[in-house]
N, C-alpha and C positions, 0 to 999 in steps of 0.2 A: 671373120665374123660368121656366126652360125645364124642362118635365117631359117625360120620356121615356115613350113609350106602348109597351106590350108588344107586340110583334109576334109572328105565328104562327111557331112554330119550324120547322113543316113547310113554310115558304113555298117551298121549293126543290123539293119533292116535287110532282108533277103532280096527285095526287089530294087533297092537303092534309088527308087524313083518316087515312092509313096511313103507317106508318113506311117508310123506303126499303127495297126489297127486294133489288135486285142490288148488286154490288160499285160499278158505276158510279154508280148512283143514290145510294149511300152516300157515295161520293167527292164528287159534286157537293153533296150536302147538307151534309157536313163543310166543304168550301171556302166554301160560302155563309155557313154559320154564323160561320166564322172571319172572313171578310170583314166581316160585320155587326159582330162584337166588336171588329175593328180600327177600323172606322168610328167606333163609340160611344166606344172608348178614346180616339181622335184628336180627337173632339169634346170630350170631357171634359177632356183635356190642354190644349187651346186655351183652354177656358173658365177652367180654373184659372190658366193663365199670364196671360190677361188680367185676372183679378181681382187676382192678386199685383201686376202692373204698376200698376194702378189704386191698390192700397194703397200702393205706393211712392211714387207721385205724391201721394197725400193726406198721408203721413207727411213729405214734402219740403215742402209747403205749410203744414203745422202747425208744422214746425221754423221755417220762415222768419217765420211769424206771431209765434211765441214770441220769436223774436230781435228782431223789430220792437217788441213790445211791452216787451221788456227794455230796448232802446235808448231807448225813450220814457219809461220809468220811471227811466232814468239808471243802470241796473245793468250794471256791465261783463259782458261775455259770459263771461269765464273765472271770474268770482266764485263760481259755483256749483262749480267744480273745487276752490276753496280749502276750501269746507265739507265736502267727502268725505273721510273719513279715509283716509290713505295705508296701503297694505298692505305 
């Protein structure tokens, strides 16, 4: 599992110990902070999409395995549909 480490918030500030003083420093600070947030969000989104795709593949494999087992047992594929009450 990938763990995110906390980064210094003031990393865009030259002194790293003080809050931005001027308007330009504040602008650069905010732009850098937004860029970091966007990068983290993109990384998390890609991770989630990858996991959902992997889960879909696993579900497809499981369905195929169940179908094969049903065929080996001689159970017709649509028999489970007959057992469900119709609404």
